[in-house]
C-alpha positions in Angstrom: 112.9 134.4 157.5 112.1 132.8 160.8 110.7 135.9 162.6 108.9 137.1 159.5 107.0 133.8 159.2 106.3 133.6 162.9 105.0 137.1 162.9 102.4 136.2 160.2 101.1 133.4 162.4 101.2 135.5 165.6 104.0 133.4 167.0 106.8 134.7 169.2 110.3 134.7 167.7 112.5 132.0 169.2 115.6 133.8 170.1 117.3 130.6 171.4 118.2 129.6 167.9 121.0 131.8 166.6 120.9 132.9 163.0 123.7 131.9 160.7 126.8 134.0 160.9 127.1 136.9 158.5 129.1 136.4 155.3 130.7 139.7 155.6 133.7 138.1 157.3 135.8 135.9 155.0 136.1 133.2 157.5 132.5 133.1 158.5 131.3 129.5 159.2 129.1 127.8 156.7 125.8 126.4 158.0 124.2 124.5 155.1 121.1 123.6 157.0 120.0 126.9 158.5 120.7 129.2 155.5 118.5 127.2 153.2 120.6 129.6 151.2 118.2 131.1 148.7 118.6 128.0 146.7 118.7 124.6 148.2 121.4 122.0 147.6 119.4 119.0 146.5 119.4 115.7 148.3 118.5 112.3 146.9 115.4 112.2 144.6 113.2 109.1 144.6 110.5 108.7 142.0 107.4 106.5 142.7 104.3 105.7 140.8 101.2 108.0 140.8 97.7 107.7 142.1 94.5 109.6 141.8 95.5 112.3 144.3 99.1 112.6 143.1 99.3 112.9 139.3 102.7 112.7 137.7 103.9 115.8 135.9 103.6 115.2 132.1 106.5 115.8 129.8 105.9 118.8 127.6 108.3 118.6 124.6 109.3 121.5 122.4 108.8 124.2 125.1 110.4 127.0 123.1 110.2 129.4 126.0 112.7 127.3 127.9 115.4 127.3 125.2 114.8 130.9 124.4 115.5 131.9 128.0 118.7 129.8 128.3 121.1 132.6 127.1 119.7 135.0 129.7 119.7 132.4 132.4 123.4 131.6 131.6 124.3 135.3 131.7 122.6 135.6 135.2 124.5 132.7 136.6 127.8 133.7 135.0 127.4 137.2 136.6 126.5 135.6 139.9 129.7 133.6 139.9 131.6 136.9 139.8 129.3 138.9 142.1 130.7 140.8 145.0 128.3 139.2 147.5 129.7 135.8 148.7 126.2 134.4 149.2 125.3 135.2 145.6 128.4 133.4 144.4 127.4 130.4 146.5 123.9 130.3 145.0 125.3 130.6 141.5 127.7 127.7 142.2 124.8 125.6 143.4 122.9 126.2 140.2 125.8 125.2 138.1 126.1 121.9 140.0 122.4 121.1 140.2 121.7 121.9 136.6 124.9 120.4 135.2 126.2 123.5 133.5 129.6 122.0 132.7 130.6 125.0 130.5 130.5 127.2 133.6 132.7 124.9 135.7 136.0 126.7 134.7 134.6 129.8 136.5 133.6 127.6 139.5 137.0 126.1 139.5 138.6 129.5 140.0 136.3 130.0 143.1 138.1 127.1 144.8 140.6 129.8 145.8 138.0 132.3 146.9 138.7 134.1 150.2 135.3 133.2 151.7 134.8 129.8 153.3 131.2 129.2 152.1 132.3 129.9 148.5 135.2 127.4 148.6 132.9 124.9 150.3 130.3 125.2 147.6 132.9 125.1 144.8 134.4 121.9 146.1 130.9 120.4 146.3 130.2 121.3 142.7 133.5 119.7 141.6 132.5 116.5 143.4 128.8 116.4 142.3 129.8 116.9 138.6 132.9 114.7 139.0 134.8 117.5 137.3 138.2 115.9 137.2 139.9 118.9 135.7 139.8 120.5 139.1 141.0 117.4 141.0 144.4 118.8 141.8 143.0 122.0 143.2 140.5 120.2 145.3 143.2 117.9 146.7 145.0 121.0 147.9 141.9 122.0 149.8 142.3 118.9 152.0 144.9 121.1 153.8 142.7 124.2 153.9 142.8 126.2 157.2 139.1 125.8 157.6 137.7 122.3 158.6 134.4 122.9 156.7 136.4 123.4 153.5 138.5 120.3 154.2 135.5 118.0 154.6 133.9 119.5 151.4 137.2 118.7 149.6 137.1 115.2 151.1 133.6 114.7 149.7 134.7 115.9 146.3 137.8 113.6 146.3 135.6 110.6 147.2 133.4 111.4 144.2 136.5 111.7 142.0 137.7 108.2 142.9 139.4 108.5 146.3 136.8 106.8 148.6 139.3 106.8 151.5 138.7 110.6 151.7 135.2 109.9 153.1 136.8 108.9 156.4 137.3 112.6 157.1 133.6 113.0 157.0 132.9 110.2 159.5 135.5 111.7 161.9 134.1 115.2 161.5 130.6 114.3 162.5 131.9 113.2 165.9 134.0 116.4 166.3 133.3 119.2 168.8 132.5 122.0 166.3 128.7 122.0 165.7 128.8 123.7 162.3 131.4 121.1 161.1 129.2 118.4 162.5 126.2 119.7 160.6 128.1 120.0 157.4 129.5 116.5 157.8 126.0 115.2 158.2 124.9 117.0 155.1 127.8 115.6 153.1 127.3 112.1 154.3 123.7 112.3 153.2 124.8 113.5 149.8 127.4 110.8 149.4 124.7 108.1 148.8 126.7 105.7 151.1 124.2 103.9 153.3 127.0 102.8 155.6 127.0 106.4 156.8 123.6 105.8 158.4 125.1 104.5 161.6 127.1 107.8 162.1 124.1 109.9 161.2 121.8 108.1 163.7 124.5 108.6 166.3 124.7 112.3 165.6 120.9 112.6 165.8 120.7 111.0 169.2 124.0 112.4 170.7 123.5 114.8 173.6 126.4 116.7 172.3 124.7 117.5 169.0 122.9 120.9 168.8 119.7 121.5 166.9 121.3 122.3 163.6 123.3 119.0 163.6 120.1 117.1 164.4 118.1 118.8 161.7 120.8 118.1 159.2 121.2 114.5 160.3 117.4 114.0 159.9 117.5 115.2 156.3 120.6 113.2 155.5 119.0 110.0 156.9 115.9 110.7 154.8 118.1 111.3 151.7 119.7 107.9 152.2 116.3 106.3 152.2 116.0 105.1 155.8 112.2 105.0 156.4 112.7 104.7 160.2 113.1 108.5 160.2 109.5 109.1 159.1 108.1 109.7 162.6 110.8 112.3 163.3 110.0 114.0 160.0 106.3 114.0 160.8 107.0 116.0 164.0 109.1 118.5 162.2 106.7 119.0 159.3 103.9 119.8 161.8 106.1 122.0 164.1 104.7 125.2 165.4 107.4 127.1 163.6 107.2 127.7 159.9 110.9 127.5 159.3 111.1 124.1 160.9 108.2 123.0 158.8 110.1 123.9 155.6 113.1 121.9 156.8 110.8 119.0 157.5 109.2 119.3 154.0 112.6 119.2 152.3 113.4 116.1 154.3 110.1 114.5 153.3 110.9 115.2 149.7 114.3 113.6 150.2 112.7 110.5 151.7 110.2 110.3 148.8 108.1 107.4 150.0 104.3 107.3 149.3 103.6 108.2 152.9 106.0 111.2 152.7 104.3 112.4 149.6 100.9 112.2 151.3 102.2 114.4 154.0 103.5 116.9 151.5 100.1 117.1 149.9 98.6 118.1 153.3 101.2 121.0 153.5 99.7 122.6 150.4 97.1 123.9 152.8 99.5 125.4 155.3 98.8 128.9 156.7 102.1 130.2 155.5 102.7 130.9 151.8 106.4 129.9 151.8 105.5 126.6 153.4 103.0 125.9 150.7 105.4 126.7 148.0 108.1 124.6 149.6 105.7 121.6 149.6 104.8 122.3 145.9 108.5 122.3 145.0 109.2 119.0 146.7 106.1 117.4 145.1 107.3 118.6 141.8 110.7 117.1 142.4 108.9 113.8 143.0 107.0 114.0 139.7 103.8 115.6 140.9 102.0 118.7 139.7 99.7 118.7 142.7 101.2 122.0 143.9 100.7 123.9 140.6 97.5 125.7 141.9 99.4 127.0 144.9 102.1 128.5 142.7 99.6 130.0 140.2 97.8 131.7 143.1 100.9 133.8 143.8 100.3 135.5 140.4 96.5 135.1 139.9 95.6 136.3 143.4 98.5 138.7 143.7 99.6 137.1 147.0 102.8 139.3 147.2 100.9 142.5 147.4 101.8 144.5 150.4 104.8 142.4 151.4 107.9 144.1 152.6 111.0 143.9 150.4 112.6 141.0 152.2 109.5 138.9 152.4 108.7 139.6 148.7 112.1 138.4 147.7 111.7 135.2 149.7 108.3 134.4 148.2 109.5 135.1 144.7 112.5 132.8 145.3 110.3 130.0 146.6 108.0 130.5 143.6 110.8 130.2 141.1 112.1 127.1 142.8 108.7 125.5 142.7 108.3 126.3 139.0 111.6 124.7 138.2 110.4 121.4 139.7 106.8 121.4 138.5 107.5 122.8 135.0 104.0 122.8 133.5 103.3 125.3 130.7 101.1 127.5 132.8 103.9 128.0 135.3 106.8 128.3 132.9 105.2 131.4 131.3 106.1 133.4 134.4 109.8 132.7 134.2 110.6 135.7 131.9 109.1 138.0 134.6 111.2 136.4 137.3 114.3 136.6 135.3 113.9 140.3 135.2 113.2 140.7 139.0 115.2 143.4 140.7 116.5 140.9 143.2 119.7 139.0 142.2 118.5 136.0 144.4 115.2 135.8 142.5 116.9 136.1 139.1 119.3 133.2 140.1 116.4 131.1 141.3 114.5 131.8 138.0 117.7 130.9 136.0 117.9 127.6 137.9 114.2 127.0 136.9 115.0 127.7 133.2 117.9 125.2 133.3 115.8 122.6 135.0 113.1 122.9 132.3 115.6 122.3 129.6 117.1 119.4 131.4 113.6 117.8 131.4 113.5 118.3 127.6 116.8 116.4 127.4 115.6 113.6 129.6 111.8 113.1 128.8 109.7 112.1 131.7 112.6 112.2 134.2 112.8 114.8 136.9 116.2 116.6 136.9 118.4 116.5 139.9 
């Protein structure tokens, strides 16, 4: 993603930043921050009032297209949980957790024993996020997993299941020597909602021993915990020369969710790079704004994907589906059937997530789904 976006801007690839390790090896480390998977694991969502430039997305009851697509979306995620590709399994697990598909949790529970580290990590997170007590015994066993990333994911899950002492593992991990473990610990502390973790996160951000992925994750975690002192740092990231950094900054601005953060997100709807604009539209939608709807409509109305190579086309379609899932206006939702039939598994999973999010909105009128 990085080099493709930089090429569009005429930027030189930055080879100093290593790409995440391949998932072809079962013990490959999990880097939550850098992969931006294909679907993001959501951080905290803060909803504020609207103004003239940031209109709140209206609730559209009785959207039959959403419920009609649920069986197909469920089939896609169910298949994803059993897919041969570990990253597809990870993405499917994330959808189950984010969209509260409890009926699929028995399949996720089985993945706690998956041979791949990222899959076990994601499965443990899902158990914690949904407080799925039926898997508590298996998650407890992961506290002794051979991989530290999995151990801290299990600690996060156990804390959500009623064992707060398990969170001490996260605080210890963020001060460890392994940079990937540090980044994941920062991510989990941000998800925990425990503001007492801010001290550890600020330490990780300023520590000379922290590499760039730890610092980026600490920034997003601090934003997710609502510390507005991080705004200046986020500003610099959102206006970075590099498009991939801007996307990370946009996600963190969405996590912060303050009026100033939303104003910044509005400005990124005019970014040079399509994926950046779509990321901004997604985050605004998450905060209750349909301001990014025109940017998403342009993907279809102006055929912005014409001429893109296969990899870039997949990325754009994923970002588009994710934005639709947060904005959820009728004009956007009508494109979901097309995305559900895309040849890319990643796009289909993103579209399935959007379908579920639309139906969650119907269950909770006027309230964005997490």
